[in-house]
Structure formats: structure tokens, C-alpha cells
N, C-alpha and C positions, 0 to 999 in steps of 0.2 A: 501495498499500499503507501510505498515511497518510490522517490522517483531516484534513480543513480544516474549519473554522467562523469566519467574521464577522457579525458584528450592526452595527448603526447606528439609533439612533433606538430603542432599549430604555432604560427607567429601570433595570433591574436589567441591564446586560448584562455582566456578571461569571457571576451565577447563571444566567443563559440561555448562554453561553458553556458551561460547566463541566456544564449538564446536557446541551449534545448533543454533548460530548467523551465523552463517559458512554458515549450511544450509537453515537459512534463509535471506543470503544477497540479494538473485535475490526478494526479497518484497522492496527492500530499502537500499540502498548503498550512502545518503550523508552523514551520520553519523553514530556514534553507541558509546553507551555507556553501562554502568553496575551502580547498586547502591546494596550495601547491609549490613545490620546488624553485625556491630561486634560484635561477641559474650564476648568478652573480656572487652568491656566499662559497663558502668551499663548503666542499662534499662531504667532509669529514667531519666538519665540526658544524656546520651552519643549520637552522632552525627554519620550520618550514613557515611558509605564511599560508595566514589562514582567515576570513571573515564569515561572520555570521550574521543574522536578522532569524529574530523569532516573534512567535504572537502575533499581534495585530501589526506592528510593524514585520513580519515576515514575509510581505509580497515578493516578487521578484525585483519589481521595478526598487523598495528598500533595499534590498542586497545589494542592488545594481549603483546606489547612490554610495554606498561605501566601499566598492570595489577601486576607487578613484586613486586609490595609495596603493596597488597595488605594484608589486616589480616591473622593472622596462624587460627582463626576459625571464619569462618563466617556459621549463620544462616539463615534466609531466602535472598534470592538475585532477583532483576530482571534484565533484560537485553535487547534495544531493536537495531535497526538498522531500520533508517529510512529514508522516500523519504520526500523531503520539499516538504508543501503546504504553511503553515504559516509561514513567515521567512525563511529568507536564510539559507543554508547548513554552518553555523559558530557552533563551540564550543557553544557557549553560547545558540544557539536554541535544540543543539542537548539533546536529552533524557540520563537519567530518568531528569527529573526536580523534585530538593526541597520546600519545604518549608520555610519560612520567619525563623522555627528554625534551620532547619536542618536534621530533626527528619523526615520527611516523606516524600516520592519521589512517581514518578507515571512513566509510560509507559503509552503510547496511541500512537493507531493507529484509524484513521478517523478525523472526524473533530466537532467538537463543535460551532456551527451554534451561537450560545448567547452571544461566549467569550467575546466578546466585551463590552458587560454591563454588565456581570461577573465581568470583571476585574476592569470598572469604580468602580463599588463597594467593591471591593475588595479594592482598590487603595483608595476611602474614607474614606475605617475603618480601615487603614493606613498601608496594606501588600505595601509591596515591590515585582513587577514584575520584573524580569532582564531578559524575554526574549523576542521575538516578537510571540512564537508562541500561540496557543490556549490552547493548554495543559498544560501549567503548573497555570491556575486559579482553575484544577482539585485538585492539590496537598492545593493550599490556600483554598480554600475551604473544603475539607478532613480537613485540622490544625483548622479550626474554631469548627466544629463538634469534633474533638478530645479532643479542649481546655474544652468544654463546657461536658466532661465527657461519651464521645460514645468512644464506640471500633473501632476499622480501618474498622469491616467489618459493622457496625452502617455508622462510619462518609461516608462509599462507597452508601452505600445508598440511604442515604440521599443529595448524588452528586446527584444521577440519579434524582431527583425528582427537580431541579436546572437546568438540561444543557439540550436541544434540540441538536439534528443533528444525526448521526452514529457513533459509536466508537465501543472498546473494549479496558477495559482498566486494566494496575494491577498495585497496593499499597504493599508499605511495610511499615516498622514504628519500630523505634527503640523500644520502650516500648512491643512489639508481637513479639519477635525475630525469633519467626516458623513460621509466619503464613505470607502466599501470598494471598493479596483478588483480586479479579478478580472480571470484572461484563462487559457484551453487550447490543448494541444493531443495529441490522443487522450486522455489525463489525464482522468477525469469529472468534471464541478460545475455544481452549479445555484445558479439564480438565485431570490430571492422575496422578495414584498414583501405588507406590511398596507398601510393605510391612513394609520401613523404609522411606520415599521419597515421595514428594510430586511434579507436573509442570505441568506448563500451560505455549501454548504457542497459537500462531495464525496458527500455520502449523503443522500435524499430524507427519510431514519431523521431525523436533528437537525434537521428544520426546519419537521415535522410536527404538532409542540407550537403553534407558531410561528402556520404561515400552509399554504394549501392551494393559493394563487398564485404557483406555482412552473412555474419557465422554464429549459430546458435551453438553453449554450454550444453551440454550434459550434466546430470549428477553427479558430485563430487571429480569435476576436473578442474584444473586451476587453470589459467591462460595467462602468460605474461605478453604483456603489449609493449611495441616497442614502435618509434617511428617506422613507418611502413612492413612491419609484420608483427604477426601474432605466431606465437608456441604453444602448444595445449598440451598441460600431462595429465592422466590418471593420478590417483593418489601415492601407487607404486612408482612413480616416475617415468612411468613409459610412454614416450610420446605417441598421442594422437589425433585423428583427423576429425576438426570439427564441422558440423552439422553447417551448411549451406540455407542460407536462408532468403524465400521465395517473398518479396514486395513486390504486390501489382495496383499499387495506388501512388501518387506524389506526395510530397510534403503542403504541395498549397491544397490536396483535399484536407488537413488537416486546420484548416484558418480558416479565421470566422465569415471571409467572403463580403462584408459590408452588412451581417445581421450584427441584431445587438447584442448577441450573446450566442455561446455554442448552440443550447438547447433553441434558438429558436430555428438557428442553420438546419438543424438536425432533425427537426420535427416537418419543415421544410422537402429537406428528401427522402423521405418516407414511401412516394412512391417509386423513385430511381432504388431503393432497394430494398422492396417489396417488387418491384417486375425483375433486377438484379439477380434476384434469388430462384428466383420459377424460372430464368431463360437457360434456356435447351436439358431443363429436369420433367415437365411436365407439357405434353402437347395437346392440342386439343382432342385429337382422337384416342385422349383416355391414356397413351403410351407414356411411360416413367422412365426415367433415367440417375443416375446415381451415381457420378463413375468414382466419386474419394468415396465411396462404402468403405468396397474394399471387400466387404464378406459376400461372397458367392449367391444366387439365386438359392438355390438349392437349402443354403446354412438358414438363410431369412428366412423362407418356409417353414423349417424346423420348430422355430422358438416356437414355446408353446405362453412367454410370458414376455412382456416390456415392460424394465422400469426408468423414468424417467429423474432422475435425479437433477438436485441444480437446490439455488438458495434466490429467495429473494423475487427481482426481476424475470429471472430465469425460472424460478421455480412454475411462478404463475406459467410461461408458454410450456413448463412441461405437464403442468395440469390442462391446456387444453389438447396436447398430443397425447394425454393420457385417451380422453374424450374420446380424439379420430382415430386411435388404435381400437379403442372399441368397436367404438360405430362402425370404423370400414372396415379394417381388415381382421374385426371380430377376435383377438385378440385380447387374451385376461392382460388387461395393463394398470401402474398405476403408477403414483408420485411421490416423490419422496423428498423430506429437506434433507439434504447430503449432508449437515452438520450431523445431524440424527443418525441417517444410517450407516453410517461409518459405526456407531459404536455401542447397539443393540442387536450385535449379531443377528445381522438379513438372513434368510435363507433365500439363496442363491443359487444354481445351479448351470449346468452345461443346456438345459434347455432356457437359460433367460437372458434378456441383451440388455443392460443396463447402457440407456443413452444418458449421458452426462452434457449436461447444457451448463456453459458459462461463456460471455461477450469475448471474454479475454483470453479461456483458454489457460486460466493461470489461476484460480480462483483456486483457492486451497484446499476448503474444504469439499469441493465438488473431485477437482483432481484424488484424493484419500478416497472418499465413495467409490471412483474408479478403480483405483489401487486395489481397493479392499473386495470390488466386487470381482476381478479378476484372478485374487487370490483363493475365492471359492468358488472356484472354478466356471464363474459366466462370462461370456464373450463381454465386451465395450466398447463402444465408439462414442466421439465426443462432438456434439454441437456446438461450435465455433464462428464465432468473427474472424479471428487472426491466424492466417497461415503460417504452419509449424510452431506454432506455440506449445506450452509443454503437455499439455493435456494432449495436444493433435498428433503430438511425436509418438507417444506412449499409448495411445487408443488401437485397436484392433482396424479402425476405419472412422471415418470422417464424413461428419455432416458440415460443409462449410456454410454459414449466411457469407452475404456479401454485401454488406453494410456500409464495406469502406469505413474509416477511421472515425471512431467516436469522442469524443471529449469530454461532450458535459456529464457527469459524475449520475445526473438521472436520465437511465437508458431510454432513448426512446424509438429512433430508427430500427435497431439493435433488435430489443423487443419485439415490432413489427414483422424482422426478417427470422427473428426465432418461433413466432409464428406460423407464417407460412415456412419454417422449414419443417417444423414437425407434423404437418400436414401434406406436406410434399412427402415425407417419410413413411405416416399411414397412410397415404393413397397407395405409394408405388409398396408395401407390403400389403395393400389391398389385391393387386391388381397381382402379384405372385402368387397370392393364397388363393385367387379363385374368389374372393367372397363378396365380391361386387358384382354383377352380372357387365355386359359390354358399353348397357345404354347409362346406366348406373356412373361407371369407371369415366364416360365421354361429358355429361351433365355436370359432373363432381369437378373434375380437368378448367370445364369452362367455368367454374365458377369460384376457382384459387385464378385462373388465368382471368378473370372479371377485375379479382381485387386492386395489382394499382391504380385502374380508374376511379373503383368507387373510394379509396384512400383517398385520390387528390380530390375530388369533389369532397369529401368530408372537412378537409385543408380549407377549400374555399368558405369551408362556413366560420372560417377560423375568428372575424368578429362579431359573428354572433355568438359564440362560445364565450369569446373575451366579455362580451355585454350581458349575460348573464351571469357571469363567474363574477361581475365586480358588484352585482347586488347582492353578494353572498361573502362577499373579500372578511369582513369584521366578524363572521360566523367563527365558535369556537367548536363544537360540538360536529361530526360531522358523522354517518354511517351511508356506509355503500351497502346493496343489496344485488343480490343476482340470482338464477336460479340455473339448472346446468349450463350450457354456455356463456351465460352471464355472470356466472360469481369470478372464473378468474378474474374477467372482465373489471370486475369489482374491488376485489382485491388486491389488481394491479392500479386502480384512480383513488383506492384509499393508501396504499404503500405512497404514493408520488404527493401526494398532498402532504401525508408526510413526512415525506423527504426534504421537500422544498418550501412550504408554508410552516411549519410545526405548529402544525391544529394536532387534537385528537379526529383522529378516522379512521372509524373501526368498518372491517368487513365483514359481511355472513351472508348464509343463505340466505333469503330471504325469507323461506317456509321455518326457519332457524328463528326467527326474532319471538316468536310467543311462546318460545322455551328458555328466555329468561332475559334477555337484551331489550329487551321493547321496557321493563321497566326504566332505563335507561330515556326514554324520549318521551320529550318535555315539552313546550312553548321555546323555542329558539334553538333547537335543533333543527340542521338542513339531512333528510335521507335522499341521497341521489339514488337512484334503481335505476337497473338495463333493462327496458322495457320494450328493447323490439319485436317486431312480431314472431313467436313460435310457437307452438302445441302449449306453452305454459303459461303464455300472455296471462291469459285469466288468471289465473290462480297467481302471475304477480302483481296483477292487479288491486287484487282481493288483500293481500299484504299493503300494499300500499294505503289503502283505504282505511288499515288497522293506526300507519302510520300519523297521518294525517287528522282520525278522531282524539290523539294524543298531544296534536298543537305544534308536529312537524312540518318545514317547509318541505315538501317534495320536488327533487329535481329531478329530469325522465330523458335517459339516452332513449330515441324513438326514432320509428322512421320516420322517413318527410314524408309531410301532407296528411300523416293520420293524427287528424282532428280530437279522435277520441280518447286517444292516450292525451293529446293536450288537453282536451278539458276536462280532464280527473284528476291533476297534478299545476302547480305553481309555474313551474318554466319545464322548458323539452329545451334539450340537446338532439339536433335534430342529425340523422345520417341515411348513408343510401342504402336501402335494402339491400342486402349476402342472403343466402339462405344460411340458416342460425347455427348448423357445424363450422361455418367462414365469421361467423358474422365477430368473435372477439377483434379480428383485424382493423376490424373499421370502427366498430363500436369503442375500442381506447382511445381514440384521437381524442375526441373531446373531454374525455378527463387527463387525458394530455395536456389539454391548455387549460383549464378547471385549475390545475394545482397550481400551473405557470402562472395564470395572472393572477393569482389569489396572493402568490410569495412574490411578484411583480410586486403588488397592491400596497403591501406588508414591507418595504422596502429589501426583498433579500435576494442574495447573491443568486441566482438560480441554477449557475453553472460550477460553485461551489456552494452545497449544504452543508452548513455545519455540520461538524462531528462525522462528515462521509468523507470519502474516498472515493473513487471510480472502481480502481481493481484491490479484491479481500484477498490477500496475501498471508495474513495472519488469522489463527483462527482461533 
């Protein structure tokens, strides 16, 4: 959940680091910092130069104002933008962290699980640790190894033998002015080279302006990055070849492009994300093809159960996938919260296919759930937006969405692409199993292929959605209701409102309200109900009457021109009508706008909601 960048061999290292940190800031923005080797100092005795900024002053702009005192000539340098886990977001806890000598610096993403034991041992040996972080122990451990004669790369390798947890680290040392050493275990890390420089980063977006010759490290690999070269070794010291990384988008696609924020831009890009995810995979005649899935048709046919494992917004996509697989492919399906699935002794076997969903392909809970599934004999595929991500490399196959880079913390276009991809997968499985007749295959394919246009028509109503949203911007209690296909939409709408507007927002199956939660409904509450036409519409509207009878204001997501629904509620968010099974892709759009508008009305930063980071790489 933190951003790492390092460079060597760059004439303007500080500017490259700062530009990279701006692209990584979505991964964490509690604090930021830079450390570098001053090439004018004596390698035998010189200290590293370091600058950090924290708390509300921790933006990259503030850090940039402090870099004016940088050394005129810099060798190796590392930078970091932090999402706090251990220790408050203060300058003393900001990365990079130094050792006792001031000659070793480290930046880190992840968690060192045994840091307390390591810190106690270091303190007993005379080290002074000044921060409350788990990260600082790495600098002091490396200090000890270097004092005993190890090179920086050897010191990092030995550190990996001492620490437990999931992490990515980058280190520099004053005695090796051109070297950045990096290593990883679970948390992502990319290395790259040009003819005269080297770069390391936790996200390819930070490297694309410098090079496209990029490589991904595997677990417990250590890379020694010098100007123009990268050498990778395993823990035994054996040299290995890193995995090349393929990038299909440009850095320009990660910029705002004239929009006021990334979330607006990414909502606007949703029709394209949906269309690109469908492209070549679903045809009007009902045939399907998913090349990256890798599993053979016969193997797919034999699975008796499909389990979607995911967290947050991705979990809501898994709920939609569960319904689509059961409805179309007639296979038993479940949706699991990844952080719970791993630890509850799940019953999985070789007749189970686990689909682990993660926008980044780095979500640590979902990665571990996928690993646990494979350990128990199940097959596992990753559904992700990032080519060559950690989960994509470890899975038996991949379902790639094609949303392009998503910078806003609250997922929008990636979520719609996930919804479409789980439905593409369900239709593919249905076709292979013969669960739908040819006519149903054709009609379902047609519904899916019509979704980009339907999303575009929904977005054309954005001003209407914003006007409705502003009416309720001061309210503090929201309840989101849905049934069947509407329930995942309600869950996602509530999550978005909590993430962005910081108000109480709960989601329930509409029929469950009378089993307890209805006691919370009183005048002043707002109930948002997914009420597009389906076989359950009358039951949904009966639930609406129960809410109105208790004084709640009701806002309905309803089909365009549905005057009957409009007459039964206080406000409507109209969407184009699509088949019920496909409706989550369209129905979630106005709820994205609702959360965005209320958050903006409250003065919140929609791209950087408090306490959240884009990528969750810690448990």
C-alpha cells in the first residue's frame, strides 16, 4: 500500500523521483521522502542526504519544496510515499529510514511480522531505533551485515533470511554510490534499465516515462541495479533471469487529461473499459473465447464448483459472478471474502475452480487465498487488470480486464470491467457445458455486447444524477437495498459512499430489512433502492413502502421512463433498461455519481479518501 521508486545513473535524479512519486501517490499519501548518495562526499565516510514530509504537509508538492537543498550531484537514490501501518503518519516515521551510521537507507512496502523481536535484539546490541515503524529494523540489520564485510546486495540477502512477512524493499549505501538493491516477497516490485540508468518501482506507471525495458522479480529474489544493468540472484546467490513485463498502455493514460480529478476521468472511460474487455471474447453468434484463461475446455467442463475470492469492490464483482455462473452455466458457485477464506479451513478439491479477483493483481489477501486454494488441490485463475502482476504470474490462468490504468482509489472503470469479465467467463462456461440453448447463447451475447452503449447512455445522465445527489448531500444515514442482481449493486453503492463521503451507509438484501435493520429507519434517513424492472420488482416496491411508512426518503435506481416507480419514491436515478442478469454493469453507474457528488459537496478529495490506499498489500 506504499509506493517505492529508486533510480541510479540519472542526471536529474530528484526530479525523476518526484515525478514518479506523483504517479505513485495513490498507493499512499500519509507521508513521503527521498534519500540519495551525495557523489561529492567521500564514499568511505560520507553520509546519505535525506528529506521527508509528513501528515497534511506530506504531499509531493510539499516534498518538492524541500528538495531545493539537494546535493548538486546524486548517485543512487530512493523515494517513498507511505500509507501508515506501524506508527502514526509523522515525519519521524516517514521513509526512507536510516541506520545508526546514516550511511544505509531503506524504503519498504508491506509488513515485517517479526519486527518486534528483531528490534529488541538490535536494541540489545546497541542500536538506536528512532521510529515506531517495522521498516527501520531492515536498515539496522543491513548495517550489521555491512560492518562484517558484506556488500549491500549480500546484506539485503541476509536480511531476507531474518525477516518474516510480505514486503518489497529498496536500499542504498554511501559506500556503493551507483547501486540500488531491491528484493521482494509477495509485495510487487519492478526493475528496469536504459543504456545509462536503472530504475526500480512498485508500479510500472512510475517507470514508463524512463523505459519500457522492465522486469518483475519473483519471491525472494534480490536485484542489484546499476546504471544500464540489472543482476538478479536468488537467496542462494545463484544468478537468475528476471521475468520481462509487458505494458500495453502509455503514461499519458495515467494522467488526468483535463478532468478535475482521476475519478471523473475514469468514470468517463467506463464505456471504453467495458467495450475493450468484451472485444474478441464474445461474438454476436454466442461463441466465446478467452485466450489467457489457459485451462482447456475439457478441464473447464469438469469443474463441479466455482468459488470467487475477493475483497471490497472486487468481492461485489464476485457476487455478480456467482449469480451468472449459477444462472447460465448451472454450476454451483460461491463468493468468498478472501481474508476470511484463507483462515477458515475451506473445503476445496480438484473439482473446484477458484477465481481470485483483484484489480491490481497485488491484493495480498486474495493472493494468499489463491495460494491456499492451490495448496488444497483446487485450480485457480486470477481476474485482474494488470498484466504480469503477482497474481497473474502465479495463477493457473488469467482473466484480464482491459480497463487501462486506474489511479483513483475508489474503483470505477475497473469495477465495471470486472463485472463484465465475470459474466463473459460465466457465458463461456455455459457454452462449454451446453447449459444454454443456441438461442439463449445468442440473446445473452447480444445483451453483453450492448453494455458499452448502455453505460454511455447512463453517463449522459450524469447531470441528473448530480442534481438528485445534491438534495441529500447533508444527510448522515443511508441504507442501500437490492434483491438478487440488485444486491451487489446496493453493496457497492454503500461502499462507495462510505469511502468517499465518510457517512454511515449500510447495504442489505431488501427482504432482510424487516428482520432487524428496519428498527434504524426514521425520518431523516435516506434509502437508496435498486428498483429496475425484474421478476422481483413488486417485492422490492413492497419493501420501499415499508421504508416510506417510517419516514425515510427513498431514492430509486429505475428504468428510463418508468413512471410507476417514479410515482412511488422521492427521487429517481434513471438508467437504460437491460436484462436483469446484466443490469449491475449499468445500475452501479448512478451510485458512483451519487458518492462522488456528495463527497465533493462535503469538500472531500475523491481521489485520495482518508485512511485508504489504492492497493492493499498488507493483511
